[in-house]
C-alpha positions as a LaTeX table, in Angstrom:
\begin{tabular}{lrrr}
\hline
Residue & $x$ (\AA) & $y$ (\AA) & $z$ (\AA) \\
\hline
Met1 & 125.03 & 146.98 & 94.12 \\
Thr2 & 125.00 & 143.24 & 94.77 \\
Thr3 & 121.66 & 141.50 & 94.97 \\
Glu4 & 120.96 & 138.24 & 96.70 \\
Pro5 & 119.86 & 135.38 & 94.46 \\
Arg6 & 116.09 & 134.87 & 94.38 \\
Val7 & 116.71 & 131.12 & 94.55 \\
Leu8 & 118.01 & 131.59 & 98.09 \\
Thr9 & 115.30 & 133.96 & 99.33 \\
Phe10 & 114.10 & 131.05 & 101.41 \\
Pro11 & 117.04 & 129.03 & 102.73 \\
Ala12 & 117.34 & 125.41 & 101.70 \\
Leu13 & 116.27 & 122.87 & 104.27 \\
Asp14 & 118.78 & 120.53 & 105.82 \\
Ser15 & 119.19 & 117.21 & 104.03 \\
Ala16 & 117.14 & 115.24 & 106.57 \\
Ala17 & 114.16 & 117.57 & 106.14 \\
Val18 & 114.47 & 117.40 & 102.35 \\
Ala19 & 114.65 & 113.61 & 102.45 \\
Ala20 & 111.54 & 113.45 & 104.65 \\
His21 & 109.63 & 115.76 & 102.31 \\
Leu22 & 110.63 & 113.87 & 99.17 \\
Arg23 & 109.85 & 110.51 & 100.80 \\
Ala24 & 106.37 & 111.84 & 101.65 \\
Glu25 & 105.95 & 113.11 & 98.09 \\
Leu26 & 106.81 & 109.67 & 96.71 \\
Ala27 & 104.34 & 108.11 & 99.15 \\
Leu28 & 101.61 & 110.22 & 97.52 \\
Glu29 & 102.43 & 109.74 & 93.84 \\
Val30 & 103.42 & 107.14 & 91.28 \\
Asp31 & 104.67 & 107.86 & 87.78 \\
Pro32 & 103.44 & 106.26 & 84.54 \\
Asp33 & 106.67 & 104.31 & 84.03 \\
Asp34 & 106.44 & 102.57 & 87.41 \\
Leu35 & 102.77 & 101.80 & 86.86 \\
Val36 & 103.27 & 100.37 & 83.37 \\
Gln37 & 106.15 & 98.23 & 84.62 \\
Asp38 & 103.82 & 96.78 & 87.26 \\
Leu39 & 101.06 & 96.19 & 84.73 \\
Thr40 & 103.32 & 94.50 & 82.18 \\
Ser41 & 105.06 & 92.34 & 84.78 \\
Gly42 & 101.78 & 91.28 & 86.39 \\
Ala43 & 102.57 & 92.99 & 89.72 \\
Arg44 & 98.99 & 94.15 & 90.23 \\
Arg45 & 98.47 & 93.10 & 93.84 \\
Gly46 & 97.78 & 95.69 & 96.52 \\
Tyr47 & 96.36 & 98.53 & 94.44 \\
Val48 & 93.56 & 99.58 & 92.13 \\
Ile49 & 93.83 & 102.17 & 89.35 \\
Val50 & 91.01 & 104.72 & 89.60 \\
Glu51 & 89.91 & 107.04 & 86.81 \\
Thr52 & 88.32 & 110.02 & 88.59 \\
Arg53 & 86.95 & 111.78 & 85.50 \\
Ala54 & 83.40 & 111.54 & 84.14 \\
Pro55 & 82.17 & 108.30 & 82.55 \\
Glu56 & 82.44 & 109.83 & 79.06 \\
Ala57 & 86.15 & 110.47 & 79.57 \\
Phe58 & 86.59 & 106.94 & 80.95 \\
Ala59 & 84.90 & 105.55 & 77.82 \\
Ser60 & 87.09 & 107.57 & 75.48 \\
Ala61 & 90.48 & 106.58 & 76.93 \\
Arg62 & 91.54 & 104.86 & 80.14 \\
Ile63 & 94.47 & 102.98 & 81.57 \\
Pro64 & 93.93 & 99.24 & 81.12 \\
Gly65 & 92.39 & 97.73 & 84.25 \\
Ala66 & 91.23 & 101.05 & 85.68 \\
Ile67 & 87.85 & 101.45 & 87.33 \\
Asn68 & 85.77 & 104.62 & 86.99 \\
Leu69 & 84.89 & 106.49 & 90.17 \\
Pro70 & 84.13 & 110.08 & 89.16 \\
Tyr71 & 85.16 & 112.30 & 92.04 \\
Arg72 & 81.89 & 114.25 & 91.80 \\
Asp73 & 79.91 & 111.08 & 92.50 \\
Met74 & 81.98 & 109.69 & 95.39 \\
Thr75 & 79.91 & 109.10 & 98.50 \\
Pro76 & 80.24 & 106.67 & 101.38 \\
Glu77 & 77.61 & 104.54 & 99.64 \\
Ser78 & 79.31 & 104.57 & 96.23 \\
Val79 & 82.60 & 103.30 & 97.68 \\
Ser80 & 81.18 & 100.92 & 100.28 \\
Glu81 & 82.24 & 97.84 & 98.30 \\
Leu82 & 85.89 & 98.96 & 97.94 \\
Asp83 & 88.56 & 97.01 & 99.81 \\
Arg84 & 90.07 & 99.25 & 102.49 \\
Asp85 & 93.27 & 97.21 & 102.51 \\
Leu86 & 94.17 & 98.28 & 98.97 \\
Val87 & 95.81 & 101.49 & 97.73 \\
Tyr88 & 93.77 & 103.47 & 95.21 \\
Val89 & 95.89 & 105.13 & 92.50 \\
Cys90 & 93.81 & 108.04 & 91.22 \\
Tyr91 & 94.33 & 109.77 & 87.90 \\
Cys92 & 92.60 & 112.33 & 85.74 \\
Glu93 & 93.39 & 114.24 & 82.54 \\
Ser94 & 96.74 & 115.91 & 83.15 \\
Ile95 & 98.73 & 118.23 & 85.37 \\
His96 & 96.21 & 120.89 & 84.31 \\
Cys97 & 93.37 & 119.01 & 86.00 \\
Asn98 & 92.82 & 118.33 & 89.69 \\
Ala99 & 90.12 & 115.65 & 89.51 \\
Ala100 & 92.65 & 113.06 & 90.72 \\
Thr101 & 93.46 & 115.23 & 93.72 \\
Lys102 & 89.77 & 115.76 & 94.47 \\
Gly103 & 89.05 & 112.04 & 94.13 \\
Ala104 & 92.06 & 111.03 & 96.21 \\
Leu105 & 91.04 & 113.53 & 98.89 \\
Lys106 & 87.49 & 112.17 & 99.02 \\
Leu107 & 88.75 & 108.60 & 99.25 \\
Ala108 & 91.27 & 109.54 & 101.96 \\
Glu109 & 88.56 & 111.34 & 103.93 \\
Leu110 & 86.51 & 108.14 & 103.68 \\
Gly111 & 89.39 & 106.15 & 105.18 \\
Phe112 & 91.10 & 104.74 & 102.07 \\
Lys113 & 94.81 & 104.71 & 101.24 \\
Val114 & 95.53 & 106.67 & 98.07 \\
Lys115 & 98.18 & 107.81 & 95.62 \\
Arg116 & 97.97 & 109.94 & 92.48 \\
Leu117 & 99.35 & 109.13 & 89.05 \\
Ser118 & 101.69 & 111.93 & 88.00 \\
Gly119 & 100.56 & 113.62 & 84.80 \\
Gly120 & 97.31 & 111.69 & 84.41 \\
Ile121 & 96.17 & 110.00 & 81.21 \\
Thr122 & 97.93 & 112.68 & 79.16 \\
Ala123 & 101.36 & 111.70 & 80.53 \\
Trp124 & 100.42 & 108.03 & 80.12 \\
Gln125 & 99.63 & 108.49 & 76.44 \\
Ala126 & 102.58 & 110.85 & 75.84 \\
Ala127 & 104.84 & 108.04 & 77.04 \\
Gly128 & 103.34 & 105.83 & 74.33 \\
Tyr129 & 101.41 & 103.53 & 76.65 \\
Leu130 & 98.25 & 101.92 & 75.35 \\
Val131 & 94.77 & 102.83 & 76.52 \\
Asp132 & 91.47 & 100.98 & 76.50 \\
Arg133 & 88.50 & 102.66 & 74.79 \\
Asp134 & 84.76 & 102.07 & 74.54 \\
Thr135 & 84.44 & 104.66 & 71.79 \\
Pro136 & 86.57 & 105.25 & 68.70 \\
Ala137 & 89.55 & 107.57 & 69.05 \\
Pro138 & 88.59 & 111.14 & 68.21 \\
Ala139 & 89.39 & 112.32 & 64.69 \\
Ser140 & 92.12 & 114.89 & 64.34 \\
Thr141 & 90.76 & 118.41 & 64.21 \\
Ser142 & 92.20 & 121.87 & 64.18 \\
Ala143 & 89.50 & 123.21 & 66.48 \\
Pro144 & 90.53 & 123.55 & 70.12 \\
Thr145 & 89.04 & 121.04 & 72.52 \\
Pro146 & 88.80 & 121.25 & 76.30 \\
Arg147 & 91.82 & 119.73 & 77.99 \\
Cys148 & 89.93 & 118.39 & 80.98 \\
Ala149 & 86.95 & 116.06 & 80.68 \\
Cys150 & 86.05 & 115.96 & 84.34 \\
\hline
\end{tabular}
């Protein structure tokens, strides 16, 4: 008995549809390498980096130049001073956290242009990129710690 491959259960889209989907995906996200290249080259015009986690997480480690707008606190009043001509690049802890998505959604619903940083601060640090801190780096411990500090 021959079985059909699971990979082809749903037929592949034609190349134009795939290109449109992938173009839209890239319009929604930026990766840490592209962002760090912008930051190191000084190409910082047109966007703002937004940490969407809680202030404590922002204090412990953040991308240099980021502002803290916790998604839970976003209201029309709290974002009234933001420039609507800029793109807001939202990030959170990692792919295991959706605070960046929640923050980007709130900003988009309030009329702002947004993108998400793929992988969050975890991917940023895993790539070896520096972070700013208000508090000392946590000491190494064998006890498990929560992955998301939203």
